[in-house]
C-alpha positions in Angstrom: -2.3 51.4 48.7 1.2 51.7 47.9 3.0 51.3 44.3 3.6 47.4 44.6 -0.3 46.9 45.5 -0.9 48.5 42.6 1.0 46.7 39.8 0.0 43.5 41.7 -3.5 44.3 41.0 -2.6 44.4 37.2 -0.2 41.4 37.4 -3.2 39.7 38.9 -5.4 40.1 36.2 -3.0 40.1 33.3 -2.5 36.3 33.0 -4.4 36.4 29.4 -1.8 38.9 27.9 1.5 37.6 28.5 3.8 40.9 27.4 1.6 43.0 29.9 2.0 40.0 32.4 5.6 40.3 32.0 5.8 43.9 32.1 3.7 44.1 35.5 5.8 41.1 36.7 9.0 42.8 36.4 7.8 46.3 38.1 6.3 44.2 41.0 9.5 42.4 41.6 11.7 45.5 41.3 9.4 47.4 43.9 9.6 44.2 46.1 13.1 44.4 46.2 13.3 48.1 46.8 14.4 49.2 43.7 12.6 52.0 41.4 10.6 51.4 38.3 10.9 53.7 35.4 8.0 55.9 34.5 7.9 54.8 31.2 7.3 51.2 32.2 4.9 52.5 34.4 3.1 54.3 32.0 3.1 51.5 29.5 1.7 49.2 31.8 -1.5 51.7 32.8 -2.1 52.3 29.1 -1.7 48.5 28.3 -4.0 47.5 30.8 -6.5 50.3 29.6 -5.9 48.9 25.9 -6.6 45.3 27.0 -9.7 46.4 29.1 -8.7 45.3 32.4 -10.0 48.3 34.0 -13.7 46.8 34.0 -11.9 43.6 35.5 -10.4 45.2 38.1 -13.6 47.4 39.1 -15.7 44.4 39.3 -13.1 42.4 41.2 -11.9 45.0 43.5 -14.5 47.9 43.6 -14.5 51.3 42.4 -12.5 52.7 45.5 -9.7 50.2 45.0 -9.4 50.7 41.2 -9.0 54.6 41.8 -6.5 54.3 44.2 -4.6 52.0 41.9 -4.6 54.5 39.0 -4.0 57.7 41.4 -0.8 55.7 43.1 0.5 54.9 39.5 -0.1 58.2 38.1 1.4 60.1 40.8 4.7 58.1 40.7 4.6 58.5 36.7 4.2 62.3 37.5 6.6 62.5 40.2 9.5 60.7 37.6 8.7 62.7 34.4 11.1 65.4 33.7 9.8 68.8 33.6 10.7 70.2 30.2 11.8 74.0 30.3 10.8 76.1 27.6 
């Protein structure tokens, strides 16, 4: 699974939540155009999907394996972009 597939999964199930749908659509459109999506935006989408209880819907519709792949792909991209703080 790639990053655009992961955002598309959330986008497809977010119609009942307009703000989440707009953010997921914006992220998907940027990724489809070959542009980068900021880690803060991806993190917000992932958190908001959890808050709106989309995780259960995604697991039922796509299966546990696809759901876990989606979370891993998004989390890896977030982790890759987050600046490392020096002490």
